[in-house]
C-alpha positions as CSV (number, residue, x, y, z in Angstrom):
1,X,127.5,96.2,212.0
2,X,129.8,98.9,213.4
3,X,131.4,97.8,216.6
4,X,131.4,100.1,219.6
5,X,134.8,101.6,220.5
6,X,135.8,101.9,224.2
7,X,137.5,105.2,225.2
8,X,140.8,103.3,225.5
9,X,140.8,102.1,221.9
10,X,143.8,104.3,221.2
11,X,146.0,102.1,223.4
12,X,145.2,98.9,221.4
13,X,147.8,99.4,218.7
14,X,149.5,96.0,218.1
15,X,146.9,94.0,220.0
16,X,144.8,91.3,218.4
17,X,141.2,92.6,218.4
18,X,137.8,90.8,218.3
19,X,134.1,91.5,218.6
20,X,133.0,91.0,222.2
21,X,129.4,91.9,223.0
22,X,129.3,94.4,220.2
23,X,132.6,96.1,221.3
24,X,136.0,95.9,219.5
25,X,138.2,94.6,222.3
26,X,141.7,93.2,222.6
27,X,142.1,89.4,222.8
28,X,145.9,89.7,223.6
29,X,148.6,92.3,223.6
30,X,151.6,89.9,223.9
31,X,150.4,86.4,224.6
32,X,147.6,84.9,226.7
33,X,150.1,82.9,228.8
34,X,152.4,85.9,229.4
35,X,149.4,88.1,230.4
36,X,148.0,85.4,232.6
37,X,151.3,84.9,234.4
38,X,151.7,88.6,234.9
39,X,148.4,88.7,236.8
40,X,149.1,85.6,238.9
41,X,152.7,86.5,239.8
42,X,152.8,90.3,239.5
43,X,150.3,92.7,238.1
44,X,148.4,93.3,234.9
45,X,145.8,95.8,233.6
46,X,142.6,95.2,231.6
47,X,140.4,97.6,229.8
48,X,136.9,96.7,231.0
49,X,135.1,99.7,229.6
50,X,132.9,97.4,227.6
51,X,131.1,96.4,230.8
52,X,128.0,98.5,231.3
53,X,127.8,101.3,233.9
54,X,124.3,102.3,235.0
55,X,123.4,104.6,237.9
56,X,120.2,104.6,239.8
57,X,119.4,107.5,242.1
58,X,116.3,109.1,243.8
59,X,113.8,108.2,246.6
60,X,113.0,104.7,245.3
61,X,116.5,103.8,243.9
62,X,116.9,101.1,246.6
63,X,113.5,99.6,246.1
64,X,113.9,99.5,242.3
65,X,117.3,97.8,242.4
66,X,116.2,95.5,245.2
67,X,113.3,94.2,243.2
68,X,115.4,93.6,240.1
69,X,118.4,91.8,241.6
70,X,118.6,88.6,243.6
71,X,120.8,89.7,246.5
72,X,119.8,92.0,249.4
73,X,120.6,95.5,248.3
74,X,119.3,96.9,251.6
75,X,122.3,95.4,253.4
76,X,124.7,97.7,251.6
77,X,126.1,100.7,253.4
78,X,127.6,103.6,251.4
79,X,130.8,102.3,249.8
80,X,129.7,98.6,249.8
81,X,129.1,96.4,246.8
82,X,127.7,92.9,246.2
83,X,127.4,90.3,243.5
84,X,123.9,89.4,242.3
85,X,121.9,87.9,239.5
86,X,119.2,89.5,237.3
87,X,116.4,87.1,236.7
88,X,113.1,86.8,234.9
89,X,109.8,85.7,236.4
90,X,110.9,82.0,236.1
91,X,114.2,82.7,237.9
92,X,116.2,82.4,234.7
93,X,119.4,84.4,234.7
94,X,119.3,87.4,232.2
95,X,122.6,88.7,233.5
96,X,124.9,88.8,236.5
97,X,126.2,92.0,238.0
98,X,128.0,93.9,240.8
99,X,125.8,96.4,242.6
100,X,127.5,99.3,244.3
101,X,126.0,101.6,246.9
102,X,128.1,104.6,246.0
103,X,130.1,106.6,248.6
104,X,128.1,109.4,250.3
105,X,130.2,112.1,248.5
106,X,129.0,111.1,245.0
107,X,125.9,112.4,243.3
108,X,124.3,109.0,242.5
109,X,122.9,106.4,245.0
110,X,123.7,103.1,243.2
111,X,125.8,101.9,240.3
112,X,125.4,98.5,238.8
113,X,127.6,96.8,236.2
114,X,125.9,94.6,233.6
115,X,127.9,92.5,231.1
116,X,129.2,93.7,227.7
117,X,126.4,94.7,225.3
118,X,123.7,94.5,228.0
119,X,123.7,98.1,229.1
120,X,120.9,99.3,226.8
121,X,118.7,96.2,227.7
122,X,119.2,96.6,231.4
123,X,118.6,100.3,231.4
124,X,115.3,99.7,229.6
125,X,114.5,96.9,232.1
126,X,115.0,99.3,235.1
127,X,113.1,102.1,233.5
128,X,110.2,99.9,232.4
129,X,109.8,98.4,235.8
130,X,110.2,101.8,237.5
131,X,107.3,103.1,235.5
132,X,105.2,99.9,235.9
133,X,105.6,100.0,239.7
134,X,105.1,103.8,240.0
135,X,108.5,104.4,241.6
136,X,110.6,107.6,241.6
137,X,114.1,107.0,240.5
138,X,116.5,108.3,237.8
139,X,118.1,105.5,235.7
140,X,121.1,106.7,233.6
141,X,123.2,104.6,231.2
142,X,126.7,106.0,231.8
143,X,128.5,103.4,229.7
144,X,129.7,105.9,227.1
145,X,130.7,108.4,229.7
146,X,133.3,106.4,231.6
147,X,136.5,104.4,231.1
148,X,136.9,101.4,233.3
149,X,140.0,99.4,234.0
150,X,140.9,96.4,236.2
151,X,144.3,96.4,237.9
152,X,144.8,92.8,239.1
153,X,147.6,90.8,240.8
154,X,149.5,90.5,244.0
155,X,151.4,93.7,243.1
156,X,148.3,95.7,242.2
157,X,148.0,97.6,245.5
158,X,151.6,98.7,245.5
159,X,151.4,100.0,242.0
160,X,148.1,101.9,242.5
161,X,149.0,103.3,245.9
162,X,151.5,105.6,244.3
163,X,149.0,107.0,241.9
164,X,145.8,107.6,244.0
165,X,144.6,109.6,246.9
166,X,142.4,106.6,248.0
167,X,143.5,104.8,251.1
168,X,143.8,101.4,249.6
169,X,144.7,99.7,252.9
170,X,141.3,100.7,254.4
171,X,139.4,99.4,251.3
172,X,138.2,95.8,251.9
173,X,137.1,93.5,249.2
174,X,133.9,94.6,247.5
175,X,134.2,98.2,248.9
176,X,134.4,101.3,246.7
177,X,135.7,104.8,247.5
178,X,136.0,108.0,245.5
179,X,139.3,109.8,245.0
180,X,141.8,110.8,242.5
181,X,143.9,108.5,240.3
182,X,146.6,110.3,238.3
183,X,144.9,113.5,239.3
184,X,141.6,112.4,237.8
185,X,138.4,112.1,239.9
186,X,137.6,108.4,240.0
187,X,135.9,105.5,241.8
188,X,138.1,102.8,243.0
189,X,136.7,99.4,244.0
190,X,138.6,96.5,245.5
191,X,137.2,93.9,243.2
192,X,137.9,91.9,240.0
193,X,137.4,88.8,237.9
194,X,140.7,87.0,238.3
195,X,140.8,85.7,241.8
196,X,143.8,87.9,242.7
197,X,143.8,91.0,244.8
198,X,143.1,94.0,242.7
199,X,141.0,97.0,241.9
200,X,138.5,98.2,239.3
201,X,138.7,101.9,238.5
202,X,136.0,104.0,236.9
203,X,136.8,107.5,235.6
204,X,135.6,110.0,232.9
205,X,136.2,108.8,229.3
206,X,137.8,112.2,228.4
207,X,140.7,111.3,230.6
208,X,140.9,107.6,229.6
209,X,144.5,107.4,228.6
210,X,145.8,109.7,231.4
211,X,144.9,107.0,234.0
212,X,145.7,104.0,231.9
213,X,149.2,105.2,231.1
214,X,150.3,105.8,234.7
215,X,149.4,102.2,235.6
216,X,152.7,100.9,234.2
217,X,152.3,97.2,233.9
218,X,151.4,94.4,231.5
219,X,148.3,95.2,229.4
220,X,146.0,92.2,229.2
221,X,143.2,91.1,226.9
222,X,140.1,89.0,226.9
223,X,142.1,85.8,226.4
224,X,143.9,86.0,229.8
225,X,140.7,87.4,231.4
226,X,139.0,84.1,230.3
227,X,141.7,81.8,231.5
228,X,142.0,83.6,234.8
229,X,138.3,83.6,235.5
230,X,138.0,79.9,234.5
231,X,140.7,78.9,237.0
232,X,138.4,80.5,239.6
233,X,135.2,78.9,238.3
234,X,133.6,82.3,237.7
235,X,130.6,82.5,235.4
236,X,130.7,84.1,231.9
237,X,127.5,85.6,230.6
238,X,126.6,83.9,227.3
239,X,128.6,80.7,228.2
240,X,127.5,79.5,231.7
241,X,124.1,81.1,231.2
242,X,122.0,82.7,228.4
243,X,118.2,83.3,228.6
244,X,117.7,81.6,225.2
245,X,120.7,79.3,224.5
246,X,121.6,78.2,228.1
247,X,118.6,79.1,230.3
248,X,119.8,78.6,233.9
249,X,118.8,79.7,237.3
250,X,121.3,80.9,240.0
251,X,120.9,77.5,241.8
252,X,121.8,75.6,238.6
253,X,124.7,77.9,237.9
254,X,126.1,77.4,241.5
255,X,125.6,81.0,242.6
256,X,122.6,80.3,245.0
257,X,124.7,82.1,247.7
258,X,123.8,85.4,245.8
259,X,120.1,84.8,246.2
260,X,118.3,86.4,249.1
261,X,114.9,84.6,249.0
262,X,113.6,86.5,252.0
263,X,113.5,89.7,249.8
264,X,111.1,90.5,247.0
265,X,112.5,90.5,243.5
266,X,111.4,89.3,240.0
267,X,111.8,85.5,240.0
268,X,111.8,85.2,243.7
269,X,108.9,82.7,244.0
270,X,110.5,80.4,241.4
271,X,113.9,80.5,243.1
272,X,112.4,79.9,246.5
273,X,110.8,76.7,245.2
274,X,114.2,75.6,243.8
275,X,115.9,76.3,247.1
276,X,113.4,74.0,248.8
277,X,113.2,71.3,246.1
278,X,116.7,71.3,244.6
279,X,117.7,71.3,240.9
280,X,118.1,68.5,238.5
281,X,121.4,69.8,237.0
282,X,124.2,71.8,238.4
283,X,127.4,73.6,237.2
284,X,130.6,71.8,238.2
285,X,134.3,72.0,237.6
286,X,135.9,69.3,235.5
287,X,139.6,68.3,235.1
288,X,140.5,66.3,232.0
289,X,142.7,63.3,232.8
290,X,143.5,62.4,229.1
291,X,145.0,64.7,226.5
292,X,142.8,67.2,224.9
293,X,141.1,70.5,225.7
294,X,137.4,70.6,226.6
295,X,135.5,73.3,224.8
296,X,132.1,74.9,224.8
297,X,129.3,72.5,223.8
298,X,131.3,69.3,224.1
299,X,129.2,66.4,225.3
300,X,129.7,64.7,228.7
301,X,128.9,61.0,229.1
302,X,129.2,58.3,231.7
303,X,131.6,55.3,231.2
304,X,128.9,53.5,229.2
305,X,128.5,56.4,226.7
306,X,125.1,57.7,228.1
307,X,124.8,61.5,227.7
308,X,124.9,63.4,231.0
309,X,125.5,67.0,230.1
310,X,127.8,69.4,228.2
311,X,130.7,71.7,228.7
312,X,130.1,75.4,228.9
313,X,133.7,76.7,229.0
314,X,137.1,75.1,228.9
315,X,140.8,75.8,228.6
316,X,144.2,74.5,229.3
317,X,145.0,76.0,232.7
318,X,148.2,78.0,232.5
319,X,148.7,77.8,236.2
320,X,148.0,74.1,236.7
321,X,149.1,72.8,233.3
322,X,146.0,70.6,233.0
323,X,142.8,71.0,231.0
324,X,139.9,72.3,233.0
325,X,136.2,73.1,232.3
326,X,132.9,74.2,233.7
327,X,130.0,71.9,232.8
328,X,126.4,71.1,233.6
329,X,125.7,67.6,234.8
330,X,122.9,65.9,236.7
331,X,123.1,66.7,240.4
332,X,123.7,63.1,241.3
333,X,126.9,63.2,239.3
334,X,128.1,66.6,240.6
335,X,130.0,65.7,243.7
336,X,133.8,66.2,243.5
337,X,135.8,63.2,242.3
338,X,133.1,61.7,240.1
339,X,134.6,60.1,236.9
340,X,133.0,61.2,233.7
341,X,133.9,61.4,230.0
342,X,134.2,64.5,227.7
343,X,133.7,63.7,224.0
344,X,136.4,65.5,222.0
345,X,136.2,65.0,218.2
346,X,134.2,61.9,218.7
347,X,136.5,60.3,221.2
348,X,135.6,60.0,224.9
349,X,138.3,61.4,227.2
350,X,138.5,60.6,230.9
351,X,137.6,63.4,233.3
352,X,136.6,63.9,236.9
353,X,134.6,66.5,238.7
354,X,136.4,69.1,240.7
355,X,135.3,71.7,243.3
356,X,135.9,75.2,242.2
357,X,138.0,77.3,242.3
358,X,140.5,75.1,240.6
359,X,143.4,77.1,242.3
360,X,143.7,78.3,245.9
361,X,143.4,82.1,246.1
């Protein structure tokens, strides 16, 4: 299968590349540790053009997006954004997303960002439900039209401020504004996937390298993106949830705070029942106390060897210098400080549950 090429593919020379969601993307440019450290201590930039970009506009754009995401889209003012799940009738997560109500000076009403490789599926979902419900809205998959980059780290604001007309000091977290970056019309959002202050920038693909090159800092790949998000306990589609391989609801995946059960959306009734009754398993943070690195699929047991759950994602934390993971365990074992075991190559390793994020940001 031919992999999709992001508009910034020309800047990947020398990087280690991989297939991610059907896109050819860089794993690392220098080293994962160097890139991770750059973001935690200074600033780094990521090509995130592989994320989907879908606009929704028209008289029923709000109703359509409200009924297909778990949060309360009606709360958004122009220039606001929110995190939400996208669920099926049983409340199972199909994807998670950021929904933007675009600034008043843009031509579209809403923009939402599905995960890599989901743009076609989610465009079809919006169009199918629009037609089924008899709503009037234009749904456009813009993924091939734009480049998207994340500029992340404590020095991100200072770097971007010199290259944009957007007043970054007036931009709060999860707010978006339109303006020029390197002279190119762009959208700039104060958001990211690392736990650091930072910005995500969306601009026309034809000018992809113009904007990228003026952001002079450490380029970062998917490897550092993963270690950074894991230290924050952020979900990764396909790891912490997958409709077939890891079917989970927002309450199981510990993002119940992004569910507005007083709104009407696909899966609402199932999730309202879970909110009342609770869940049998929940996603937790784990810190390994013995040597080893917990990885996806590793079994979790109690001290007697009885199976409790499994790891969804794990790594050696570059910031903390200890092995960390996300895992599903029975709710009665989910409180912080609970001692468990992670089975690594047949050997049970001592671990304990941790509240996330693992680091204070």
